[in-house]
C-alpha angles and dihedrals in degrees: 000000000000118000126227119227121187124200117197114198126196091209134050112276137168131220092254091056090050091050091050090052090050090053090060087074091067122007092202092066124095139206130232132181116238120227090346087285139113095284115103126196122205109209138189087211138331094298104032117070114185101187138358123212104215098184150306126241135175117244118200100179126067087200089068092053092047091048095051099030107028092171094052116115116256110270131177118244146271094058134157117244116208118195116203136166131203129201123244122267132025095331090057092047088054088049091053091049089050091050091052090050092045091052090056090048091049094043088241140128122253121206119190110201118222096027 
């Protein structure tokens, strides 16, 4: 089953910036757009995605964060909410590791759901 990973950024970011931060985990990886839309997939190679950035949205209410992510640390708003998903298995574990690294690079918080 895929795993959801949420990144909460204290500063305005875009999906492309998140993907670039994810690539810092492994410089051999690449990025591709999905369905010519805003979703970006970070891949080990043409057949092995490690994490998909589904989108970024601004959140202006800490109540919304607390409602959806009750275990999230308290953060001031506005903040930028990044939804990502990783595949199952080793590729997904690499995606989670990349998300944790990217959060540090972006001065953000990373929450892995189901941990």
